[in-house]
C-alpha positions in Angstrom: 35.8 -32.8 16.4 36.5 -29.8 14.3 34.7 -31.4 11.3 31.7 -31.9 13.4 31.7 -28.2 14.4 32.0 -27.3 10.7 29.0 -29.5 9.8 27.0 -27.9 12.6 27.8 -24.4 11.3 27.4 -25.3 7.6 24.0 -27.0 8.3 22.7 -23.5 8.7 24.3 -22.2 5.5 21.1 -22.6 3.5 18.8 -21.4 6.2 18.9 -18.1 4.4 16.4 -19.6 1.9 13.9 -19.9 4.7 14.7 -17.2 7.2 13.9 -13.8 5.9 12.8 -12.2 9.1 14.5 -9.2 10.7 15.5 -5.9 9.2 17.5 -5.0 6.2 21.1 -4.3 7.3 21.9 -1.8 4.5 18.6 -0.1 3.4 18.7 1.9 0.2 17.7 5.5 0.5 15.5 5.5 -2.6 13.3 2.6 -1.2 13.1 4.3 2.2 11.9 7.5 0.5 9.4 5.4 -1.5 8.0 3.9 1.7 7.6 7.3 3.2 6.0 8.7 0.1 3.5 5.9 0.0 2.7 6.1 3.7 2.0 9.8 3.5 -0.1 9.5 0.4 -2.1 6.6 2.0 -2.7 8.7 5.1 -4.1 11.6 3.1 -6.3 9.3 1.1 -7.7 7.7 4.2 -8.5 11.2 5.6 -10.4 12.0 2.4 -12.2 8.7 2.6 -13.3 9.3 6.2 -14.3 12.9 5.4 -16.4 11.9 2.4 -18.0 9.1 4.3 -19.4 11.7 6.8 -20.4 14.0 3.9 -22.1 11.1 2.2 -24.1 10.2 5.3 -25.2 13.9 5.7 -26.3 14.0 2.0 -28.4 10.9 2.4 -29.9 12.4 5.5 -30.8 15.5 3.6 -32.3 13.4 0.8 -34.5 11.7 3.3 -35.6 15.0 5.0 -36.4 16.7 1.7 -38.3 13.6 0.5 -40.4 13.7 3.7 -40.9 17.4 3.2 -42.2 16.9 -0.4 -44.5 14.2 0.9 -45.9 16.6 3.5 -46.5 19.3 0.9 -48.4 16.9 -1.3 -50.5 16.0 1.7 -51.1 19.7 2.4 -52.2 20.2 -1.2 -55.0 17.8 -0.6 -56.3 19.9 2.3 -55.8 23.3 0.7 -57.8 22.7 -2.5 -57.7 26.4 -3.5 -53.9 26.3 -3.8 -53.5 22.6 -4.5 -51.8 23.1 -7.9 -49.0 25.5 -6.7 -48.4 23.2 -3.8 -48.2 20.1 -6.0 -45.7 22.0 -8.2 -43.7 23.0 -5.2 -43.6 19.4 -4.0 -42.5 18.4 -7.4 -39.7 21.0 -7.3 -38.6 19.6 -3.9 -38.6 16.1 -5.4 -36.5 17.2 -8.3 -34.1 18.8 -5.9 -33.9 15.5 -4.0 -33.1 13.7 -7.4 -30.4 16.3 -8.1 -28.9 15.6 -4.6 -29.0 11.9 -5.1 -27.5 12.1 -8.6 -24.7 14.3 -7.3 -23.8 11.8 -4.5 -23.8 8.9 -7.0 -21.6 10.8 -9.4 -19.2 11.6 -6.6 -19.0 8.0 -5.5 -18.6 6.8 -9.1 -16.1 9.3 -10.4 -14.2 10.4 -7.2 -14.6 8.0 -4.3 -14.0 4.9 -6.4 -10.7 6.5 -7.6 -9.7 7.1 -4.0 -10.4 3.4 -3.2 -8.3 2.3 -6.2 -5.4 4.5 -5.1 -5.7 3.1 -1.6 -5.6 -0.4 -3.1 -2.4 0.6 -5.0 -0.8 1.8 -1.8 -1.5 -1.5 -0.1 -0.1 -3.5 -3.1 3.0 -1.3 -3.2 3.6 -1.7 0.5 3.4 -5.5 0.0 5.8 -5.3 -2.9 8.2 -3.3 -0.7 8.0 -6.0 2.0 8.7 -8.6 -0.6 11.7 -6.6 -1.8 13.0 -6.3 1.8 12.7 -10.1 2.2 14.8 -10.5 -1.0 17.3 -8.1 0.3 17.5 -9.9 3.7 17.9 -13.2 2.0 20.8 -11.8 0.0 22.4 -10.3 3.0 22.0 -13.5 5.1 23.5 -15.6 2.4 26.4 -13.2 1.9 27.1 -13.5 5.7 27.0 -17.3 5.5 29.4 -17.2 2.6 31.8 -15.0 4.4 31.7 -17.4 7.4 32.5 -20.4 5.2 35.3 -18.5 3.4 36.8 -17.5 6.7 36.6 -21.1 7.9 38.4 -22.3 4.8 41.2 -19.7 5.2 41.6 -20.6 8.8 41.9 -24.3 7.8 44.5 -23.5 5.2 46.5 -21.5 7.7 45.7 -22.8 11.1 48.4 -20.8 12.9 47.5 -17.5 11.3 45.4 -14.9 13.1 42.6 -13.6 10.8 41.4 -11.0 13.4 38.1 -12.8 13.9 37.8 -15.8 16.2 34.0 -15.8 16.4 32.6 -19.3 16.7 36.0 -20.8 17.7 36.6 -21.9 21.3 39.5 -23.6 23.1 38.1 -27.1 22.5 38.0 -26.5 18.8 41.5 -25.0 18.8 42.9 -28.0 20.6 41.1 -30.4 18.4 42.5 -28.7 15.3 46.0 -28.9 16.7 45.6 -32.7 17.4 44.1 -33.5 14.0 46.3 -31.0 12.1 47.6 -33.2 9.3 47.7 -32.7 5.5 45.1 -35.2 4.5 42.5 -34.1 7.0 43.0 -30.5 6.2 42.8 -31.2 2.5 39.5 -33.1 2.9 38.1 -30.3 5.0 39.1 -27.7 2.5 37.5 -29.6 -0.4 34.2 -29.8 1.6 34.4 -26.1 2.4 35.2 -25.1 -1.2 32.2 -27.2 -2.4 30.0 -25.3 0.0 31.5 -22.0 -1.1 30.8 -22.7 -4.7 27.2 -23.6 -3.9 26.8 -20.5 -1.8 28.4 -18.2 -4.4 25.9 -19.4 -7.0 23.1 -18.8 -4.5 24.3 -15.4 -3.6 24.7 -14.4 -7.2 21.2 -15.6 -8.0 19.7 -13.8 -5.0 21.5 -10.6 -5.9 20.3 -10.8 -9.5 16.7 -11.4 -8.3 16.8 -8.6 -5.9 18.3 -6.2 -8.4 15.7 -7.1 -11.0 12.8 -6.8 -8.6 14.1 -3.5 -7.3 14.5 -2.1 -10.9 11.0 -3.2 -11.7 9.6 -1.5 -8.6 11.4 1.8 -9.4 9.9 1.8 -13.0 6.4 1.0 -11.7 6.6 3.6 -9.0 7.6 6.3 -11.6 4.7 5.3 -13.8 2.4 5.4 -10.8 3.5 9.0 -9.8 2.7 10.2 -13.3 -0.6 8.3 -13.5 -1.6 9.4 -10.0 -1.2 13.1 -10.8 -3.3 12.7 -13.9 -5.9 10.6 -12.2 -6.3 12.9 -9.3 -6.8 15.9 -11.6 -9.5 14.0 -13.5 -11.1 12.9 -10.3 -11.2 16.4 -8.8 -12.5 17.8 -12.1 -15.3 15.2 -12.1 -16.0 16.1 -8.4 -16.2 19.8 -9.3 -18.4 19.1 -12.4 -20.9 17.1 -10.4 -21.3 20.0 -8.0 -21.6 22.5 -10.8 -24.3 20.3 -12.5 -26.1 20.0 -9.1 -26.3 23.7 -8.6 -27.4 24.3 -12.1 -30.3 21.9 -11.7 -31.1 23.3 -8.3 -31.2 26.9 -9.5 -33.3 25.9 -12.5 -35.8 24.0 -10.3 -36.3 26.8 -7.8 -36.4 29.5 -10.4 -39.3 27.7 -12.1 -41.3 27.3 -8.9 -40.7 30.7 -7.2 -43.0 32.7 -9.5 -45.8 30.2 -8.7 -45.2 30.6 -5.0 -45.2 34.4 -5.4 -48.6 34.3 -7.1 -50.1 32.0 -4.5 -52.7 33.7 -2.5 -54.5 32.3 0.5 -58.1 33.5 1.2 -58.5 35.9 4.1 -59.6 34.3 7.3 
């Protein structure tokens, strides 16, 4: 019967609560731009992360090589007793240089790389929020479609002979069944059931719309705050990165300047 067909259709009315797969039918430009901005920013951060990972490994390798070099010089000082003191001082200078290298790397990881990781974590969280926002939008759109379907069914029931320009879901069997059961009482009961479903769906659609709008507004505010914080944080991180290099070169210059005069004065006996 026609009522059975309506029940089958209306059984899926509340499926919108559970089915949020698919794409947003009417994507908003500002959220599309937000996705693109976050994707590009994340790509750049990942490039920096990979680049620094290679730099960090090279720095660790240098630390190991210089440490072994200092150890070799100390061993040589035990053999060359006539220049053992300058050699030990030179070895100490190399060890200080290794300490400066290590301190620089640790400062970079603490003040710069950690910030990069935090920004990457934000990008991942923001993308998850955008997915959640899309799900809310899809839920709203699906429910709106379901509501339109039920409203159309009600109008078709109220005016069975009128052409509404959309006969989707209606076949010859349904049409003939409607004609055979077309009486005032059956139609009234059917309209009452449809109007009850419409009221339910209208409440659900309004609630879904409010939730989506609230979530979207919150995301926009948070994204604006992030853009401001990101700029400030990147400036501070890059400044800290530069400062760690400046401090490293200062210590390196000081260490070598102190040991060079000793090396210049070093004289080996003629063989």
